[in-house]
N, C-alpha and C positions, 0 to 999 in steps of 0.2 A: 226548276222542278227537282224535288228531291229524289234521290235514288236509294235502293237498298244499301246498308252499310256493309253487308257482305259483299256486294258488288264493288264498292269503292275499296275494301281491303283487297279483294282479288286484283284489282287494278294497280294498287300500290305495289303488291308483291311482284307482279309482272313488270311493271316499270322498272323497279329496282334490278330485277334479273336482267333486263334488256341493256340497262346502263353499263352492266359489268361485261355484257356479251360483245358489244359493238367495239371494234378495234381495228384489226389488220385490213380487211378487204371491205370496201364501202362501195355500193352501186346505186344507180338510180335508173328507173325504167319509166318511161311515158308510154302508155298504150291506149288503143281505142278500138272500139267495135261499132262501125256505122252501118246501119241496117234500115233500108227504105223500100217501099213497095207501092205499087198502085194496084188496086184490086176492084173488081166488078161483082157485085152480089145481086142475086136474083131470089127474092122471097116469095114463097107461094102466097098468092092473094095479097101481095104487099108491093110496095114500091122498090124499083130497082135502085141501086146506088152504086156510084163510082168514087172511090176515095183514096187519096195519097196518104200514106201512114209512114211514120217512124217507129220501128219495131224494137224498142227499148234500146236505141242507140246510147252509148255511154263513153266517157273518156276516163282514164285513172292515171295515178302516179304511184309508183312503189319505190320506197327507199329500204335498202338492206345493208346489212353488216354481218360479218362472219369472223369468228376467231376459233380456230380448231373445229371441233365438232358441234359448235354452238352457232346458230344463226338467229338473227333478228330482222323482221320485216314490217314495215309500216305501209299500209295501203289507204289511199282515199279515191274513191270512185264517184263520179258525178253523172247523173243521167242528164241527157241533153235533148229529151223530148217530153211532152205533156204525158201525164199518166203514170209517171214512175212510182208514185206513192198511192196507197189507198187509205192510209190512216195518218200519214205523216204531213208535214207542211213545207218541206223543201225537197231539193232533188238529189240529196245524198243517198247514193245506193249503198255503198260500203265505205266503212271507216274503222279500221281495227288494227291491232298490233299482235303479232304472232312471233313465237320462239320455237325454234326447232333444235332438237337434239337426238342423240342415239335412243332415247326413250320415247320418242314421238314428238308431236307439236301441240302447242297450246295457244289458242287465239282468244284475244278479248276485244269486244266492240260490236259493231253492227256488220254482218256478214251473212253469206248464204248458209242455210242449213244443210246438214248432209242428207236429209230427207229429200229436200229440193234437188240436190246434186245428183242423186241416185236416179231420179226420173228424167232429168234433163239429159243425161248421157244416152238414153234410149230413143230420143226424139229427134228425127232427122230434119223435121220442120220447125224445131225450137227457134223462137224469135224471128219468124218469117210472118209474111202476110196471112198465112193460115194458122197462126199460132195465137188466136184470139177467141175467147167465148165470152160474149157480152151482148147487150142490146136485146130488144124485143123478139127477134127470132130465136133467142136462146133463153127465153123465159125470164128475161131481166134477172139474170144470175145475181145473187146476193152480194157477190164481190167479183168485179171483172177479173177474168182469167187471161193474163197477158203473158205470152211466151210459150207455154206448153200447148199441145194439140188437144183435141177432143179425146177424152179417155183418161187424162191426168188431171188431179184435183187441182184447186186453187193453191194448195201448199206447195205446188210445184212452180208457181208463178215466179217471174223475174222481176218481183215488185217488192216493195218494202212492206212490211207487215204480213207478208204471205210466205215467200221464200227467202227474202232478205229480211233478217230480223235483228233488232237492236239488243243491247245488254246481254250479249251471250258470253259464256266462258265455255269454249269448245276444245275438246281434246281428241286428237287422232293418233292412234298407236303406230308404232313401226310395223311393217309387214313381216309376219312369221308364219312359215309354211303356207304362203300365199294368202293369208288371212290378214285383213286389216279391220280393227275395231275403232269406234268412235263413241263419244258420249258429250252431252252438252247439258248446261243449265242455263235457263233464260230468266233473268231476274224481272219481277214485275215492278210496277210504279209504286213508291212509298208515299206518293202524294196524298196528303189527308191524315198521315199519322196511323192508319189502320194496318200498315204492313202490305207488302207487295205479294202478288200471286206468282210463284214460280212455275215455269214449264220445263219440261225435261225431254231430252231426246237421247236414243241409244241406237246402235246398229252395228253390223258385222258384214263384211263383204269378202268373196273369194274371187280371185282373178288369177288365171294362169292359161297358157295354151289357147287362147282364145275364148275360153270359158269364163263366163261371168255369173255370180249367183250371190244375192244378198237380201238382208231384211233390215228395214229402218223402221223406228217406232217414235212417235211423238205423243206425250201426255200433255195435252192443252188443257190447263185448269180453268181458265176463264177466256170468254170471247168478248167482243165489243158490244154485243147485245145487252150484256148485263154490266160490263165494266168498260166505259169508253176509252180507257187508258190500257186496255189488254194488250198484250204482245202481238196477238195474231188477229188479223181481220180478213178472214177467208171464207165469209158467207156461211160460217157455222153458227147455229142458234145458240148452242150451249156448249159446256165442256165436253171435249173430244178426245178419244183414244184413236189415233190414226197410225195404221200399219201399211207398209209397203213391202210386198214380196216381189222380187224382181230378178231378171236373168237374161242372158243372151249368149250368142255363139257369133264369133266373126273370123273371117279368113281375110286375106289381102284382096279378095274379089267381092264377097258378099257377107252381109250380116244379118242377124235376126235379134229382135229384142221383145221382152214382154214384162208387163207390170200389172199387178193387181193391188188395189187399195181399198180394203174394208174400213170404213170409218164408223165407229161406234159413238153416237151422239146421245148425251144424256137428255132423257125426255122426248126424243124425236126418233123417227125412223132411221135405222142404220142405212148407211150409203155405200154403194160399191162402184168403183171405177176399174174398168178393164182397158188395156192398151197393148196393142201389137204393132211392131214395125219391122220394116226390112229395107236393105239397101243392096244395090247391085252396081259395080263398077263396070262401065263399058270400055273405058281406056284411062289413061292416066289423068285426063281433064273432065271426063264426063261420068256422072253417076244418076241412077235412077233411085227414088224413094218412095215408099208407100207406108201408110200407117191407118190402123182400124181401131176405133175407140167405141166402147159402150158404157153408159152410165145408168145407174138405178136410184130412184128415190131422191132425185134432185130436180130443182125447177126445170131444167133443159134435158130431162131424161130421154134418152134415145141412143142413136148410133150415128157414126159418121166415118167417111172414107176419104183419105187424102192421097193424092198422087202428084209426083213432081219430078222434074229433072233439073239437075245442078251442073254449072259449067264453070271450071276454073280459068277465068280469062288470063290472069297472071298471078304471082305469088300474092295472097292475101285478098285478091278480088274475085268475087264469086257472083255469078248471075244465075237466075232460076226462074222457071215457070211452074206454077203449081195449081191444082184445083181441088176443091173440097165440096162434098156433098153431105148435108147433115139432115137427119129426119128425126124430129122428136116423137116419142111414142104417146099414145093415148092414154089419159088418166095417169099422167105422171104425177108423184106425190111430192108436194112442196114440204118444206121442213116443218111447217106448223100442222100438217097433217091433213090440209084440204086438198082435193083434186083439181086439177086444170084440165080444160079441153085439149084435144089433139092439137099439138104446136105445128106450126108451118115448117115445111122443108125449105133448106137454104142451099143454093148452089153458088160457088164462088170460083172465079178465075183471077189469078194473081201473077204479077210480073214484078221481080225485085232484085236488088243488088245488096250485097253484104261485103264490107271491106274492113279487114283486121289488120292492124299494124302495131308494132313494138320497137321502140327505140331505146336502147340501152347504153349506159356509160359507166365505166369503172373509174374511181377516183383513187 
């Protein structure tokens, strides 16, 4: 598959830079995030279901080198469960090269967007058994939302072509006066000789003394509805301008977070995603979590409440119990402008475990 010549040129420059940078200190890290749950769902006027799931479990390896203020890191990450991709053909989640310097960091390849990362940090149920929006109870969402809870868009998903996107050149600035900026260009497919369609992202975040506030923006020029090889496959019918305004406050004991995503879709009703979350630590091992989401003008329009308790069994291993109740509103508006009948309410109970590890070695 042919790629944009600008993308190839950017890769060549970054590769040359990295060859000069790797020297004195070299390290390797093998890491993993294994997430499994069993859940029971009760659909109004529908069949009950009990299901065992892997919630975006993955393994990765990172190779790094540093000389002075310059560092180079290469990452390859593999999904080990079904459903990792929505538009791709393999299980590669991330594969990128990044260069860090006092002037910021530059990454090239397939990696998560800053837009996705901003929403993920607010969701205490991310990649758990109540972090999925798909199937008939949710109006057969145009693209499965895997990872984030109800109230965060598919652009926050922990899946390829949604929150993990290929052909990126992404820059993150150094932090100045507690502000960090980011910008990205995502190159489109050149297949066919008509030229690719680039997408763009930009954002800024303030973080200090427990306070978090930021804005992220994505200009998505094409979607898979009209361009099968488009960069994003997030259930969007046409070109979209997506904005996330988010913030939060945290202490050592409790934290609050909020996100609002207005999506302006060309030729279709605008969509709005609202999300609130909170956590409370009962002791060093146990914490409570809650999230409330509401969405408008999407196939699964409505509201949802999630509650859970998390327990740290030992370093890296976490067990949890969670419940979610979702209620779709009457006359939800689909992307094509047609109305659908009142959707079913869904109640879910989930038990799960998450295990994270990181094995590092210096050469």
